[in-house]
C-alpha positions as CSV (number, residue, x, y, z in Angstrom):
1,X,-62.0,-22.3,77.6
2,X,-59.4,-20.4,75.5
3,X,-56.7,-22.9,76.5
4,X,-58.8,-25.8,75.1
5,X,-59.2,-23.9,71.8
6,X,-55.4,-23.6,71.6
7,X,-54.9,-27.3,72.3
8,X,-57.3,-28.2,69.5
9,X,-55.4,-25.8,67.2
10,X,-52.1,-27.4,68.2
11,X,-53.5,-30.8,67.7
12,X,-54.1,-30.0,64.0
13,X,-50.3,-29.5,63.7
14,X,-49.7,-33.1,64.8
15,X,-50.0,-36.3,62.7
16,X,-53.5,-37.3,61.9
17,X,-55.1,-39.4,64.7
18,X,-52.5,-38.4,67.3
19,X,-54.2,-38.1,70.7
20,X,-54.5,-34.9,72.7
21,X,-52.2,-35.1,75.7
22,X,-52.2,-32.8,78.6
23,X,-49.2,-33.2,80.9
24,X,-48.2,-32.5,84.5
25,X,-45.0,-33.2,86.2
26,X,-44.2,-33.3,90.0
27,X,-41.2,-34.3,91.9
28,X,-42.1,-36.2,95.1
29,X,-39.2,-34.9,97.0
30,X,-41.4,-33.7,99.8
31,X,-45.0,-33.1,100.7
32,X,-47.0,-32.4,97.6
33,X,-48.7,-29.2,98.7
34,X,-51.5,-26.9,97.5
35,X,-49.0,-24.9,95.4
36,X,-48.0,-28.1,93.6
37,X,-51.6,-28.9,93.1
38,X,-51.9,-26.1,90.5
39,X,-49.5,-28.1,88.3
40,X,-52.2,-30.7,88.2
41,X,-55.4,-28.6,88.2
42,X,-54.6,-26.4,85.3
43,X,-54.1,-29.3,82.8
44,X,-56.9,-31.1,84.5
45,X,-59.4,-28.4,83.7
46,X,-58.1,-28.1,80.1
47,X,-58.4,-31.9,79.6
48,X,-61.9,-31.9,81.2
49,X,-63.0,-29.1,78.9
50,X,-61.8,-31.1,75.9
51,X,-63.7,-34.2,77.1
52,X,-66.8,-32.1,77.6
53,X,-66.5,-31.2,73.9
54,X,-66.5,-34.9,73.1
55,X,-62.8,-35.1,72.3
56,X,-60.5,-37.9,73.5
57,X,-57.8,-36.5,75.8
58,X,-55.3,-38.1,78.1
59,X,-53.9,-36.3,81.2
60,X,-50.5,-37.8,82.2
61,X,-48.7,-37.2,85.4
62,X,-45.0,-37.7,85.2
63,X,-43.6,-38.4,88.6
64,X,-40.0,-37.1,88.5
65,X,-39.1,-39.7,91.1
66,X,-35.7,-40.4,89.4
67,X,-34.6,-37.0,90.4
68,X,-31.9,-36.7,93.1
69,X,-32.7,-35.9,96.7
70,X,-31.5,-32.4,96.9
71,X,-32.1,-31.5,100.5
72,X,-33.8,-33.0,103.6
73,X,-37.2,-31.3,104.2
74,X,-38.1,-29.8,107.6
75,X,-39.4,-32.5,110.0
76,X,-37.2,-35.3,108.6
77,X,-34.3,-36.5,110.7
78,X,-30.9,-34.9,109.7
79,X,-29.5,-38.4,109.3
80,X,-31.3,-38.6,105.9
81,X,-28.6,-36.2,104.6
82,X,-26.6,-39.3,103.8
83,X,-29.0,-40.0,101.0
84,X,-28.6,-36.6,99.2
85,X,-27.7,-37.2,95.6
86,X,-29.6,-40.5,95.3
87,X,-32.7,-41.0,93.2
88,X,-35.9,-40.4,95.3
89,X,-36.9,-44.0,94.7
90,X,-33.6,-45.2,96.3
91,X,-34.2,-43.3,99.5
92,X,-36.0,-45.0,102.3
93,X,-39.4,-43.9,103.4
94,X,-38.8,-41.7,106.5
95,X,-41.8,-43.4,108.2
96,X,-41.1,-46.9,107.1
97,X,-44.6,-47.4,105.8
98,X,-44.0,-47.3,102.0
99,X,-41.6,-48.7,99.5
100,X,-39.4,-45.6,99.3
101,X,-39.2,-41.9,99.8
102,X,-41.1,-41.1,96.6
103,X,-44.0,-43.4,97.4
104,X,-44.3,-41.8,100.9
105,X,-45.4,-38.5,99.3
106,X,-47.2,-40.0,96.3
107,X,-49.7,-42.1,98.2
108,X,-51.6,-39.3,100.1
109,X,-51.5,-37.1,96.9
110,X,-53.0,-39.9,94.9
111,X,-55.8,-40.3,97.4
112,X,-56.5,-36.5,97.3
113,X,-56.7,-36.5,93.5
114,X,-59.2,-39.3,93.6
115,X,-61.4,-37.4,96.0
116,X,-61.1,-34.3,93.8
117,X,-62.2,-36.3,90.7
118,X,-58.9,-35.8,89.0
119,X,-58.0,-38.8,86.8
120,X,-54.4,-39.0,85.5
121,X,-52.2,-41.6,83.9
122,X,-49.2,-41.9,86.1
123,X,-45.7,-42.3,84.7
124,X,-42.8,-43.1,86.9
125,X,-39.6,-41.7,85.5
126,X,-37.6,-44.2,87.5
127,X,-39.4,-47.0,85.8
128,X,-39.1,-45.4,82.4
129,X,-35.3,-44.8,82.7
130,X,-34.5,-48.1,84.3
131,X,-36.6,-50.0,81.8
132,X,-34.6,-48.4,79.0
133,X,-37.7,-46.7,77.5
134,X,-35.7,-43.6,76.7
135,X,-32.5,-45.3,75.5
136,X,-32.9,-44.1,71.9
137,X,-33.6,-40.6,73.0
138,X,-30.7,-40.5,75.4
139,X,-28.3,-41.7,72.7
140,X,-29.7,-39.2,70.3
141,X,-29.1,-36.4,72.8
142,X,-25.5,-37.6,73.5
143,X,-24.7,-37.8,69.8
144,X,-26.1,-34.3,69.4
145,X,-24.5,-32.9,72.6
146,X,-22.6,-30.2,70.7
147,X,-25.9,-28.9,69.2
148,X,-27.6,-29.0,72.6
149,X,-24.7,-27.2,74.2
150,X,-24.8,-24.5,71.6
151,X,-28.6,-23.9,72.2
152,X,-28.1,-23.9,76.0
153,X,-25.2,-21.6,75.6
154,X,-27.5,-18.9,74.3
155,X,-29.2,-18.8,77.7
156,X,-26.7,-20.2,80.1
157,X,-26.0,-17.9,83.1
158,X,-22.7,-17.5,84.8
159,X,-24.0,-18.4,88.3
160,X,-27.0,-20.5,89.3
161,X,-27.4,-18.4,92.4
162,X,-27.8,-15.2,90.4
163,X,-30.3,-16.9,88.1
164,X,-32.3,-18.0,91.1
165,X,-32.4,-14.5,92.5
166,X,-33.4,-13.1,89.1
167,X,-36.1,-15.6,88.6
168,X,-37.5,-14.7,92.0
169,X,-37.4,-11.0,91.2
170,X,-39.0,-11.6,87.8
171,X,-41.9,-13.4,89.5
172,X,-42.3,-10.6,92.0
173,X,-41.6,-13.0,94.9
174,X,-39.1,-12.9,97.8
175,X,-36.1,-15.1,97.7
176,X,-37.1,-18.7,98.6
177,X,-35.1,-21.8,99.3
178,X,-37.2,-23.7,96.8
179,X,-36.7,-21.1,94.1
180,X,-33.0,-21.8,94.2
181,X,-33.7,-25.5,93.9
182,X,-36.0,-24.8,90.9
183,X,-33.4,-22.8,89.1
184,X,-30.7,-25.2,89.9
185,X,-32.8,-27.9,88.4
186,X,-33.6,-25.6,85.5
187,X,-30.0,-24.8,84.5
188,X,-28.0,-27.9,85.4
189,X,-25.8,-29.4,82.8
190,X,-22.6,-31.4,82.7
191,X,-19.7,-29.5,81.2
192,X,-16.3,-30.9,81.9
193,X,-12.8,-30.7,80.5
194,X,-13.9,-33.6,78.2
195,X,-16.8,-31.5,76.9
196,X,-20.5,-31.1,77.4
197,X,-22.7,-34.2,78.3
198,X,-26.5,-33.9,78.7
199,X,-26.6,-37.2,80.6
200,X,-25.9,-37.7,84.3
201,X,-25.1,-41.2,85.6
202,X,-25.8,-42.4,89.1
203,X,-22.7,-44.0,90.6
204,X,-22.6,-47.8,90.6
205,X,-20.9,-47.7,94.0
206,X,-22.7,-45.0,96.1
207,X,-25.8,-44.6,93.9
208,X,-25.3,-40.8,94.0
209,X,-25.1,-38.4,91.1
210,X,-21.8,-36.8,92.2
211,X,-20.4,-38.1,89.0
212,X,-18.6,-36.6,86.0
213,X,-18.7,-38.1,82.6
214,X,-15.2,-38.4,81.2
215,X,-15.8,-40.2,77.9
216,X,-18.6,-41.4,75.6
217,X,-18.2,-43.8,72.6
218,X,-21.0,-43.1,70.1
219,X,-20.9,-46.5,68.5
220,X,-20.9,-48.7,71.6
221,X,-22.9,-46.3,73.8
222,X,-20.4,-46.8,76.5
223,X,-19.7,-44.0,78.9
224,X,-16.9,-43.6,81.5
225,X,-17.3,-41.6,84.6
226,X,-15.7,-40.7,87.9
227,X,-17.5,-40.1,91.2
228,X,-16.7,-37.9,94.2
229,X,-16.8,-41.0,96.3
230,X,-13.6,-42.2,94.5
231,X,-15.3,-44.7,92.3
232,X,-14.6,-44.8,88.6
233,X,-16.5,-47.0,86.2
234,X,-17.9,-47.6,82.7
235,X,-21.5,-48.2,81.8
236,X,-23.5,-48.8,78.6
237,X,-26.5,-46.4,78.2
238,X,-29.7,-48.4,78.2
239,X,-28.3,-51.5,79.9
240,X,-28.1,-50.6,83.6
241,X,-30.7,-47.8,83.5
242,X,-28.5,-45.9,86.0
243,X,-28.7,-42.4,84.8
244,X,-30.9,-39.7,83.3
245,X,-30.9,-36.7,81.0
246,X,-30.4,-33.4,82.7
247,X,-33.6,-31.4,83.3
248,X,-33.5,-28.9,80.4
249,X,-33.0,-31.8,78.0
250,X,-35.2,-34.3,79.7
251,X,-38.3,-32.1,79.6
252,X,-38.4,-31.4,75.8
253,X,-37.4,-35.1,75.2
254,X,-40.6,-36.2,77.0
255,X,-42.7,-33.7,75.0
256,X,-41.6,-35.5,71.8
257,X,-41.8,-39.0,73.4
258,X,-45.3,-38.5,74.8
259,X,-46.7,-36.3,72.1
260,X,-47.6,-33.6,74.6
261,X,-50.1,-31.1,73.3
262,X,-50.6,-29.0,76.4
263,X,-48.6,-28.4,79.6
264,X,-48.6,-25.7,82.3
265,X,-45.7,-24.5,84.3
266,X,-44.9,-22.1,87.2
267,X,-43.6,-18.6,86.6
268,X,-40.1,-19.8,87.3
269,X,-40.2,-22.0,84.2
270,X,-42.1,-19.5,82.1
271,X,-40.1,-16.3,82.0
272,X,-38.0,-15.4,78.9
273,X,-34.9,-17.6,78.7
274,X,-36.3,-20.1,81.2
275,X,-36.7,-23.9,80.7
276,X,-39.8,-23.6,78.5
277,X,-38.1,-21.2,76.1
278,X,-35.0,-23.4,75.9
279,X,-37.0,-26.6,75.7
280,X,-39.1,-25.2,72.8
281,X,-35.9,-24.8,70.8
282,X,-34.5,-28.2,71.8
283,X,-37.6,-30.1,71.0
284,X,-37.7,-28.6,67.5
285,X,-34.0,-28.6,66.6
286,X,-32.9,-31.8,68.4
287,X,-35.8,-34.1,68.9
288,X,-37.8,-33.2,65.8
289,X,-40.9,-32.5,67.7
290,X,-43.2,-29.6,68.6
291,X,-43.5,-27.7,71.9
292,X,-46.9,-28.0,73.5
293,X,-49.5,-25.3,73.9
294,X,-48.4,-23.7,77.2
295,X,-49.8,-21.7,80.1
296,X,-47.7,-20.2,82.9
297,X,-49.4,-20.2,86.3
298,X,-48.8,-18.1,89.4
299,X,-48.1,-19.2,92.9
300,X,-50.6,-20.3,95.5
301,X,-50.0,-19.1,99.1
302,X,-51.4,-19.6,102.5
303,X,-51.3,-17.8,105.9
304,X,-49.8,-14.7,104.5
305,X,-47.1,-16.3,102.4
306,X,-46.8,-15.6,98.7
307,X,-45.5,-19.1,97.7
308,X,-45.6,-22.4,99.5
309,X,-42.4,-24.3,100.2
310,X,-42.4,-28.0,100.7
311,X,-38.8,-28.1,102.0
312,X,-39.5,-25.4,104.5
313,X,-42.2,-27.5,106.1
314,X,-45.7,-26.7,107.2
315,X,-47.1,-26.2,103.7
316,X,-50.7,-27.6,103.6
317,X,-51.3,-30.5,101.3
318,X,-54.5,-31.2,99.3
319,X,-55.3,-33.9,101.9
320,X,-55.1,-31.2,104.6
321,X,-57.4,-29.0,102.7
322,X,-59.9,-31.8,102.0
323,X,-60.2,-32.4,105.8
324,X,-61.8,-28.9,106.0
325,X,-63.1,-28.0,102.6
326,X,-65.5,-30.1,100.5
327,X,-64.0,-31.3,97.3
328,X,-66.0,-29.0,95.1
329,X,-64.8,-26.0,97.1
330,X,-61.2,-27.0,96.5
331,X,-61.8,-27.3,92.8
332,X,-63.6,-24.0,92.9
333,X,-60.6,-22.2,94.4
334,X,-58.5,-23.3,91.4
335,X,-61.0,-23.0,88.5
336,X,-62.5,-19.6,89.4
337,X,-59.2,-17.7,88.7
338,X,-57.1,-17.4,85.6
339,X,-53.9,-19.5,85.9
340,X,-51.7,-16.3,85.9
341,X,-53.6,-15.0,89.0
342,X,-52.0,-15.8,92.3
343,X,-54.3,-16.6,95.3
344,X,-54.0,-17.7,98.9
345,X,-55.8,-20.3,100.9
346,X,-56.5,-19.8,104.6
347,X,-57.7,-22.3,107.2
348,X,-58.6,-19.8,110.0
349,X,-61.8,-17.9,110.4
350,X,-61.7,-17.2,106.6
351,X,-63.0,-20.8,106.1
352,X,-66.4,-19.7,107.2
353,X,-66.4,-16.7,104.8
354,X,-65.3,-19.0,101.9
355,X,-68.2,-21.4,102.6
356,X,-70.6,-18.4,102.8
357,X,-69.3,-17.2,99.4
358,X,-69.8,-20.7,97.9
359,X,-73.3,-20.9,99.3
360,X,-74.2,-17.5,97.9
361,X,-73.0,-18.6,94.5
362,X,-75.1,-21.8,94.8
363,X,-78.2,-19.9,95.7
364,X,-77.7,-17.3,92.9
365,X,-77.3,-20.0,90.3
366,X,-79.8,-22.5,91.7
367,X,-82.5,-21.6,89.2
368,X,-80.2,-21.0,86.2
369,X,-79.5,-17.4,87.1
370,X,-76.2,-15.7,87.0
371,X,-73.8,-15.2,84.2
372,X,-72.9,-18.0,81.8
373,X,-69.2,-17.9,82.9
374,X,-70.2,-18.2,86.6
375,X,-72.4,-21.2,85.7
376,X,-69.6,-22.9,83.9
377,X,-67.1,-22.3,86.7
378,X,-69.5,-23.8,89.3
379,X,-70.2,-26.8,87.0
380,X,-66.5,-27.6,86.8
381,X,-66.2,-27.2,90.5
382,X,-69.0,-29.7,91.1
383,X,-67.4,-32.4,88.9
384,X,-66.0,-33.5,85.6
385,X,-67.3,-34.7,82.3
386,X,-67.4,-38.2,83.7
387,X,-68.6,-37.8,87.3
388,X,-70.3,-35.4,89.8
389,X,-68.7,-35.1,93.2
390,X,-70.6,-35.6,96.5
391,X,-72.2,-32.5,97.9
392,X,-74.1,-31.8,101.1
393,X,-77.8,-32.2,100.4
394,X,-79.0,-29.6,103.0
395,X,-77.1,-26.4,103.0
396,X,-76.4,-25.2,106.6
397,X,-73.9,-22.3,107.0
398,X,-70.5,-23.5,108.0
399,X,-70.3,-21.1,110.9
400,X,-73.6,-22.2,112.2
401,X,-72.5,-25.8,112.2
402,X,-69.1,-24.8,113.7
403,X,-70.9,-23.1,116.6
404,X,-73.1,-26.2,117.2
405,X,-70.2,-28.6,117.1
406,X,-68.1,-26.3,119.3
407,X,-70.7,-25.7,122.0
408,X,-71.8,-29.4,122.2
409,X,-68.2,-30.7,122.0
410,X,-69.4,-32.9,119.1
411,X,-72.4,-34.5,120.7
412,X,-74.3,-35.5,117.5
413,X,-77.7,-35.8,119.3
414,X,-77.4,-32.3,120.6
415,X,-76.1,-31.0,117.2
416,X,-79.3,-32.5,115.6
417,X,-81.5,-30.8,118.2
418,X,-79.8,-27.4,117.7
419,X,-80.0,-27.6,113.9
420,X,-83.7,-28.4,114.0
421,X,-84.2,-25.5,116.4
422,X,-82.3,-23.2,114.0
423,X,-84.2,-24.5,110.9
424,X,-87.1,-22.3,109.7
425,X,-88.1,-25.0,107.2
426,X,-88.4,-28.8,107.3
427,X,-86.7,-30.6,110.1
428,X,-83.6,-32.8,109.7
429,X,-84.2,-36.5,110.3
430,X,-80.5,-37.3,110.3
431,X,-77.1,-35.6,110.4
432,X,-76.3,-37.4,107.2
433,X,-78.3,-34.7,105.4
434,X,-75.6,-32.1,106.4
435,X,-72.7,-34.4,105.4
436,X,-70.0,-34.2,104.1
437,X,-69.9,-30.6,105.4
438,X,-70.5,-31.6,109.0
439,X,-67.4,-33.9,108.8
440,X,-65.3,-30.9,107.6
441,X,-66.7,-28.7,110.3
442,X,-65.8,-31.2,113.0
443,X,-62.3,-31.5,111.7
444,X,-61.9,-27.7,111.6
445,X,-63.2,-27.3,115.1
446,X,-60.9,-30.0,116.4
447,X,-57.9,-28.1,115.2
448,X,-58.9,-24.8,116.9
449,X,-56.5,-23.6,119.6
450,X,-57.9,-24.2,123.1
451,X,-58.3,-20.4,123.6
452,X,-60.6,-20.3,120.6
453,X,-62.9,-23.1,121.8
454,X,-66.1,-22.3,123.6
455,X,-66.3,-23.5,127.2
456,X,-69.8,-23.1,128.6
457,X,-70.0,-22.6,132.3
458,X,-71.1,-25.7,134.3
459,X,-72.5,-23.5,137.1
460,X,-73.8,-19.9,137.3
461,X,-71.2,-17.2,138.2
462,X,-73.0,-16.3,141.5
463,X,-70.5,-13.7,142.4
464,X,-71.1,-11.7,139.2
465,X,-74.8,-12.3,139.3
466,X,-74.9,-10.8,142.8
467,X,-73.2,-7.7,141.5
468,X,-75.6,-7.0,138.7
469,X,-76.9,-3.5,138.4
470,X,-80.7,-2.8,138.3
471,X,-80.5,-2.2,134.5
472,X,-78.5,-5.4,134.0
473,X,-81.1,-7.4,136.0
474,X,-83.9,-5.8,134.0
475,X,-82.2,-6.7,130.8
476,X,-81.7,-10.4,131.8
477,X,-85.4,-10.6,132.9
478,X,-86.6,-9.3,129.5
479,X,-84.4,-11.9,127.8
480,X,-85.5,-14.8,129.9
481,X,-89.2,-13.8,129.7
482,X,-89.0,-13.7,125.9
483,X,-87.2,-17.0,125.3
484,X,-90.2,-19.2,124.8
485,X,-92.0,-16.8,122.5
486,X,-88.8,-16.2,120.4
487,X,-87.4,-19.7,120.4
488,X,-86.0,-19.8,116.8
489,X,-82.8,-18.5,115.3
490,X,-84.5,-15.4,113.8
491,X,-86.6,-14.9,116.9
492,X,-83.7,-15.0,119.3
493,X,-81.7,-12.7,117.0
494,X,-84.6,-10.2,117.2
495,X,-84.8,-10.7,121.0
496,X,-81.1,-10.2,121.9
497,X,-80.8,-7.2,119.8
498,X,-84.2,-5.9,121.0
499,X,-83.8,-6.1,124.8
500,X,-82.0,-2.7,124.9
501,X,-84.8,-1.3,122.7
502,X,-87.5,-2.6,125.1
503,X,-85.6,-1.0,128.0
504,X,-85.7,2.3,126.1
505,X,-89.4,2.0,125.6
506,X,-89.1,1.2,121.9
507,X,-90.5,-1.7,119.8
508,X,-88.2,-4.6,118.8
509,X,-88.1,-3.5,115.2
510,X,-87.0,0.1,116.0
511,X,-83.9,1.2,114.1
512,X,-80.8,1.1,116.2
513,X,-79.3,4.5,117.1
514,X,-75.6,4.9,118.1
515,X,-76.7,4.8,121.8
516,X,-78.7,1.6,121.3
517,X,-75.8,-0.1,119.5
518,X,-73.6,0.7,122.5
519,X,-76.2,-0.7,124.8
520,X,-76.4,-3.9,122.6
521,X,-72.7,-4.4,122.8
522,X,-72.7,-4.0,126.5
523,X,-75.5,-6.6,126.9
524,X,-73.7,-9.0,124.6
525,X,-70.5,-8.7,126.7
526,X,-72.5,-9.4,129.9
527,X,-74.2,-12.5,128.4
528,X,-70.9,-13.9,127.1
529,X,-69.3,-13.3,130.5
530,X,-72.2,-15.1,132.3
531,X,-72.5,-18.0,129.8
532,X,-68.9,-18.7,128.7
533,X,-66.7,-16.7,131.0
534,X,-65.4,-14.4,128.2
535,X,-66.4,-11.1,126.6
536,X,-66.8,-12.7,123.2
537,X,-67.9,-16.0,121.7
538,X,-70.1,-17.6,119.1
539,X,-73.1,-15.7,117.7
540,X,-75.4,-15.2,120.6
541,X,-78.6,-16.5,119.0
542,X,-76.7,-19.7,118.0
543,X,-75.2,-20.0,121.5
544,X,-78.6,-19.6,123.1
545,X,-80.2,-22.2,120.9
546,X,-77.4,-24.6,121.6
547,X,-77.7,-24.3,125.3
548,X,-81.5,-24.6,125.5
549,X,-83.9,-22.5,127.5
550,X,-83.5,-24.4,130.8
551,X,-79.7,-24.2,130.8
552,X,-79.8,-20.5,129.9
553,X,-82.2,-19.9,132.9
554,X,-79.9,-21.8,135.2
555,X,-76.9,-19.8,134.2
556,X,-78.5,-16.3,134.2
557,X,-80.5,-16.7,137.4
558,X,-79.1,-16.2,140.9
């Protein structure tokens, strides 16, 4: 990968023996959704490529859990507004199951990363700041606050709201509540009548960051501040650990502290004059470091949205995706496109098409065929330099499995029978051969709206059967008479499409004219009506196999 080449080149500009470090950063302020996952996957694939080349590379995930709670996400009680302004690790878990708000959102994301084969070294910014790990860097920034202020002044905008709108327009995206948050985080600083301060303390009384620094003594490292709650206090930087650098200074400080050689960022951090541009100057001119090799990535959307929003609620998480998509497919979605290409993930009927596409790639590359790039992409979807992810040993189309699960309401004995009836090759001895895909199918079917589920009739529709025309009766007789001879997926496909041909005096393999296609659609509607009480349903050959010959005869015979 070109990005790995750039990281290697950047590594040569660092001190001899310095490790290669790929970095990600996520704020656990709400559900970590599939859009946030790109922040992890881009550095992951770069780090994995470096390891495949035999190089030692560490992928760090900095949890920005010492950030303030900015807003209460959808679905959380409004009473949590009282915690706005506090560090995420000082806010209670909304469900009462975890240590704090941040852990509530970290835990499921951690589990998803493990399932995806993504190994990271986690760094809690709460722990780092409170332990005094950055004390020297904070004091350095405070003593060079005039220089930092001058650099920020080259890019500082008059209004955060205008900056947010400009960032959204630059990215080609509609205005978004999270975009405003991102830009607010990107441009915040602390300029008061006493001057500029790149450090924001949390109040010792209310634990919020509604504070204003009024004085800083460079020799004693003592700061004085006031808070909107009415409290005024002094603190010594590095002693209480109650405060952090503002975002635009914090990010480049960590580049230097961690020796980051590669990082990726969203388009809102990558445009000219954004946090990466400013950070690159700050790390060189203030922290005596180097900016990392960098890639900007585009948004990930779902269900027609261009960009997911955690605060707006409803954005699917990696855990949600892994209930329906096998882990290699999730990896494939992220690795098969360039980072600057946006894409969407859907969980409706598009899931079947996605699995079909993956299966087609698998077949094409099974014997070493296909282009080298496609082979490499699939290899990185299937696993990492260290491990291969579990895959389904017997490939059965997702939609075929979905029809079997739907029709049988999940009866595994009946599912096994249907799959063996459908198979043109060796029989299945256990459904474990079609797992984990079967588990994903069952989860997908369970989430279908009631109107999309197949409800097979429990008794024949005698009223409709009594009203059959002579042609309809003849068609049903041809179908029933041919069941035993054509009892296979391909055989039944030929039969249901061939009945109108036989009625027209043509062989089963005759090409379908426009008139025949109309007759086929008419027959299909009749069969669906008599079998499931609707004019549409699962593919008829699959439905017939699932029902079995005896039940078909019982439902189609008066």
